[in-house]
C-alpha positions as CSV (number, residue, x, y, z in Angstrom):
1,X,-13.9,-21.3,-1.6
2,X,-16.4,-22.9,0.7
3,X,-15.1,-26.0,1.7
4,X,-16.9,-29.1,4.0
5,X,-13.4,-29.7,5.3
6,X,-11.6,-26.9,7.2
7,X,-8.3,-29.0,8.4
8,X,-5.5,-30.1,6.6
9,X,-2.7,-32.2,8.6
10,X,0.7,-32.2,7.4
11,X,3.1,-35.0,8.5
12,X,6.1,-33.1,8.1
13,X,8.5,-35.3,11.1
14,X,11.0,-37.3,9.0
15,X,14.7,-37.3,8.6
16,X,14.7,-37.0,5.0
17,X,17.0,-39.5,4.4
18,X,16.7,-39.7,0.5
19,X,18.2,-36.2,0.5
20,X,21.3,-36.4,3.3
21,X,23.8,-34.7,3.9
22,X,21.6,-31.7,2.2
23,X,18.8,-33.1,5.4
24,X,21.7,-33.4,7.8
25,X,20.4,-29.6,9.4
26,X,17.4,-28.7,6.7
27,X,14.1,-30.4,6.8
28,X,13.3,-32.1,3.5
29,X,10.1,-30.2,3.4
30,X,12.4,-26.4,3.1
31,X,14.0,-28.0,0.0
32,X,13.4,-25.3,-2.7
33,X,11.7,-26.5,-6.7
34,X,13.1,-23.1,-7.7
35,X,12.4,-20.9,-5.2
36,X,9.5,-22.2,-2.8
37,X,10.3,-24.8,-1.0
38,X,7.8,-28.0,-1.2
39,X,5.7,-27.5,1.9
40,X,4.7,-24.2,0.6
41,X,3.2,-25.4,-2.6
42,X,1.1,-28.0,-0.8
43,X,-0.1,-25.7,2.0
44,X,-1.0,-23.2,-1.4
45,X,-2.5,-26.5,-3.1
46,X,-5.1,-26.8,0.6
47,X,-5.6,-22.5,0.8
48,X,-6.6,-22.4,-2.9
49,X,-9.1,-25.4,-2.2
50,X,-10.5,-24.2,1.0
51,X,-8.3,-25.2,3.8
52,X,-8.4,-22.5,6.8
53,X,-6.1,-24.1,9.3
54,X,-2.8,-26.2,8.6
55,X,-1.3,-28.3,11.2
56,X,1.8,-29.6,10.6
57,X,3.5,-32.4,12.2
58,X,7.2,-31.4,13.2
59,X,10.2,-32.7,14.8
60,X,13.1,-32.1,16.8
61,X,15.1,-30.5,13.7
62,X,12.1,-29.1,12.1
63,X,12.2,-24.9,13.4
64,X,12.9,-24.0,9.2
65,X,9.2,-24.4,8.9
66,X,7.9,-22.6,11.7
67,X,9.7,-19.7,10.6
68,X,9.2,-19.8,7.1
69,X,5.3,-19.5,8.0
70,X,6.1,-17.3,10.6
71,X,6.6,-13.4,10.9
72,X,10.4,-11.9,10.6
73,X,10.5,-8.3,11.5
74,X,13.9,-8.0,10.6
75,X,13.9,-9.1,7.4
76,X,10.2,-7.3,6.1
77,X,11.9,-4.3,7.9
78,X,14.9,-4.4,5.7
79,X,12.8,-4.9,2.5
80,X,10.4,-2.4,3.3
81,X,13.0,0.1,4.0
82,X,15.0,-0.1,0.6
83,X,11.6,-0.4,-0.9
84,X,11.8,-3.8,-2.4
85,X,7.5,-3.9,-2.6
86,X,7.5,-7.1,-4.7
87,X,9.6,-9.1,-2.3
88,X,8.3,-7.5,1.0
89,X,4.5,-8.9,-0.6
90,X,6.2,-12.2,-1.0
91,X,7.7,-12.4,2.1
92,X,4.6,-11.3,4.0
93,X,2.0,-14.1,1.6
94,X,3.9,-16.8,2.9
95,X,2.8,-16.0,6.4
96,X,-0.5,-14.9,5.4
97,X,-1.6,-17.8,4.0
98,X,-3.5,-19.6,7.1
99,X,-3.5,-20.4,10.6
100,X,-0.7,-22.8,11.5
101,X,-1.0,-25.3,14.2
102,X,2.5,-26.9,15.1
103,X,2.1,-30.3,17.0
104,X,5.7,-32.1,17.8
105,X,6.1,-35.5,17.1
106,X,8.6,-36.5,19.9
107,X,10.2,-39.4,17.5
108,X,8.8,-40.6,14.0
109,X,7.5,-43.5,14.4
110,X,5.7,-44.0,11.1
111,X,2.8,-41.9,9.8
112,X,-0.1,-43.2,11.0
113,X,1.4,-41.9,14.9
114,X,2.5,-38.9,13.2
115,X,-1.8,-38.5,12.3
116,X,-2.8,-39.6,16.0
117,X,-0.7,-36.8,17.1
118,X,-3.4,-33.7,15.5
119,X,-6.1,-35.6,17.3
120,X,-7.3,-33.0,19.9
121,X,-6.6,-30.4,17.3
122,X,-8.5,-31.7,14.4
123,X,-11.5,-32.7,16.7
124,X,-14.8,-34.5,15.4
125,X,-14.6,-33.4,12.1
126,X,-13.1,-34.9,8.2
127,X,-10.1,-33.3,8.0
128,X,-7.3,-33.4,4.6
129,X,-3.5,-35.2,5.2
130,X,-0.9,-34.2,2.3
131,X,2.3,-35.9,2.3
132,X,5.2,-33.4,1.3
133,X,6.5,-36.5,-1.5
134,X,3.4,-35.8,-3.3
135,X,3.3,-33.0,-5.9
136,X,0.5,-32.7,-8.6
137,X,0.3,-30.3,-11.4
138,X,-3.2,-29.1,-12.6
139,X,-6.0,-25.9,-13.1
140,X,-7.6,-27.7,-10.1
141,X,-5.7,-29.1,-7.0
142,X,-5.4,-32.4,-6.2
143,X,-7.1,-31.5,-3.1
144,X,-10.3,-30.0,-4.5
145,X,-10.9,-33.0,-6.6
146,X,-10.7,-35.0,-3.8
147,X,-13.2,-32.7,-1.3
148,X,-15.2,-32.6,-4.7
149,X,-15.3,-36.7,-4.4
150,X,-15.6,-36.8,-0.5
151,X,-19.0,-34.3,-0.5
152,X,-20.6,-36.7,-3.2
153,X,-19.4,-40.0,-1.3
154,X,-19.3,-38.2,2.8
155,X,-16.9,-41.7,3.6
156,X,-13.0,-41.2,3.5
157,X,-11.3,-40.9,-0.5
158,X,-7.6,-41.6,-1.1
159,X,-6.0,-40.0,-3.9
160,X,-4.6,-42.7,-6.3
161,X,-1.7,-42.4,-9.4
162,X,-1.5,-44.9,-12.1
163,X,2.0,-46.4,-12.2
164,X,3.6,-48.9,-14.3
165,X,2.9,-52.6,-12.9
166,X,6.5,-52.7,-12.3
167,X,6.6,-50.2,-10.0
168,X,4.0,-51.3,-7.7
169,X,5.7,-52.6,-5.4
170,X,7.1,-49.2,-4.5
171,X,3.0,-48.0,-3.1
172,X,0.5,-49.0,-1.3
173,X,-2.1,-50.5,-4.0
174,X,-6.0,-50.4,-3.8
175,X,-8.7,-53.3,-4.9
176,X,-11.5,-51.7,-6.3
177,X,-14.6,-53.1,-5.8
178,X,-16.2,-51.0,-8.0
179,X,-15.5,-48.3,-10.6
180,X,-17.2,-45.0,-11.9
181,X,-14.9,-43.1,-14.1
182,X,-12.3,-41.7,-11.9
183,X,-13.8,-43.1,-8.8
184,X,-13.4,-46.2,-7.3
185,X,-15.0,-47.7,-4.3
186,X,-12.5,-49.6,-2.5
187,X,-12.4,-54.2,-1.6
188,X,-9.4,-53.7,0.1
189,X,-5.8,-51.5,0.5
190,X,-2.4,-53.5,0.1
191,X,1.1,-52.4,1.2
192,X,3.9,-52.7,-1.2
193,X,2.9,-55.7,-3.4
194,X,5.2,-57.8,-5.9
195,X,4.1,-57.2,-9.6
196,X,2.5,-60.9,-9.8
197,X,0.4,-60.0,-6.7
198,X,-1.2,-56.6,-6.9
199,X,-4.6,-56.5,-7.6
200,X,-4.5,-53.3,-9.5
201,X,-2.0,-50.5,-11.3
202,X,-4.0,-48.3,-9.3
203,X,-0.7,-46.2,-6.9
204,X,-2.0,-44.7,-3.5
205,X,-0.4,-41.1,-3.2
206,X,0.2,-38.6,-0.1
207,X,-3.3,-37.0,-0.5
208,X,-6.4,-38.1,1.1
209,X,-9.5,-37.0,2.5
210,X,-10.2,-38.9,6.3
211,X,-13.1,-38.3,8.9
212,X,-12.2,-38.4,12.1
213,X,-13.0,-42.2,13.0
214,X,-9.8,-43.0,11.2
215,X,-8.2,-41.8,14.6
216,X,-9.9,-44.6,16.6
217,X,-8.9,-47.4,13.6
218,X,-5.5,-46.3,14.1
219,X,-5.7,-47.0,18.1
220,X,-6.7,-50.5,17.0
221,X,-4.3,-51.0,14.4
222,X,-1.7,-53.1,15.4
223,X,2.0,-51.3,15.1
224,X,3.9,-53.3,12.3
225,X,7.4,-55.2,13.0
226,X,9.6,-52.6,13.1
227,X,7.6,-50.3,15.6
228,X,5.3,-47.8,13.5
229,X,2.3,-47.2,12.9
230,X,1.1,-46.6,9.2
231,X,-1.8,-44.9,7.9
232,X,-2.5,-47.6,5.8
233,X,-3.2,-50.5,8.9
234,X,-6.4,-47.6,10.4
235,X,-7.4,-47.7,7.1
236,X,-7.6,-51.0,7.4
237,X,-9.3,-51.2,10.0
238,X,-11.6,-48.3,9.1
239,X,-12.8,-50.2,6.1
240,X,-15.0,-52.9,7.5
241,X,-17.2,-50.2,9.1
242,X,-16.8,-47.3,6.8
243,X,-16.9,-46.9,2.7
244,X,-13.3,-45.6,1.4
245,X,-13.1,-44.5,-1.8
246,X,-10.2,-43.8,-4.1
247,X,-10.3,-41.2,-7.2
248,X,-7.5,-41.2,-10.1
249,X,-6.0,-37.4,-9.8
250,X,-6.3,-35.1,-12.6
251,X,-3.0,-33.8,-13.5
252,X,0.7,-34.2,-13.8
253,X,2.2,-35.8,-10.5
254,X,5.9,-35.7,-9.0
255,X,7.3,-37.8,-6.3
256,X,9.6,-35.2,-4.7
257,X,10.1,-38.0,-2.1
258,X,13.3,-39.7,-4.2
259,X,16.1,-37.0,-6.4
260,X,15.5,-37.6,-10.3
261,X,11.7,-36.8,-9.0
262,X,12.7,-33.5,-7.7
263,X,14.9,-32.8,-10.1
264,X,11.8,-32.9,-12.6
265,X,9.9,-30.8,-10.8
266,X,12.4,-28.4,-10.7
267,X,12.7,-27.8,-14.2
268,X,8.5,-28.2,-15.7
269,X,8.1,-25.6,-12.1
270,X,10.9,-23.8,-14.0
271,X,9.9,-24.2,-17.5
272,X,6.2,-22.2,-16.5
273,X,8.1,-19.4,-15.6
274,X,7.6,-16.4,-17.7
275,X,10.8,-14.8,-16.0
276,X,13.1,-18.3,-16.1
277,X,11.6,-20.2,-18.8
278,X,13.2,-18.8,-22.2
279,X,16.3,-18.9,-20.3
280,X,16.2,-22.5,-19.1
281,X,15.0,-23.3,-22.5
282,X,18.2,-22.0,-24.0
283,X,20.2,-23.2,-22.1
284,X,19.1,-27.2,-21.9
285,X,18.5,-26.8,-25.9
286,X,22.4,-26.0,-25.6
287,X,23.6,-28.9,-23.8
288,X,25.7,-31.6,-25.3
289,X,23.4,-34.9,-24.3
290,X,25.0,-37.0,-26.4
């Protein structure tokens, strides 16, 4: 699939404290939904949308991510020797998905700082940003939906999801200047507003198409009180010189950054599997949920 966006940045340097103790020695991005780690779903989404180069921002305890997408001679040798061709293909397909580049973020200083770490690799071209907490199930990959809008508007595009009014304080929220179906010309962005103060119910989720001007905007954006540089601060600066759009993504969204969202994704993805769905349905029907 031809795409004007060839590179995607995946920030993956956080501690994943919501999933402790599981994430004490394992990156949260490597937690499996059924039998595939969360970050692989994102990489596959990117590749299905025409991305050729994946830039992963890692931290000191994230080596497992690099190993997952790398060549494992011992494993492949054993699988080939035992004639396990289907498993061998699964392993080889993972390492052959795309070109991978890893950039270390020495300290977790916010998602904006993570994006800045990719500056030299991205260069002077638009790129995608995908965060590991958001999966969207739809026939058209969520990232492809954003790329389609970018190709029309030639400006940054932010993935959006309508949320209940009482949940807006958990998200960044946009104020639309104008709207056309699912596409919204953004007037301003508000971080975690109180429900009574929220300018809309359109929440920002972790999928973006960003122009290279975001790097200068992040440079100018002041660090917040906790010392972190946030991507939303960069957008607040960028919006003064560039139109920014939001797009309500089609599909079912899963917030895998929270335990219950992770469980829902695991159940739903398993139910879609031909080799698992009948057994799982039978098991769920057998439960006494009263």
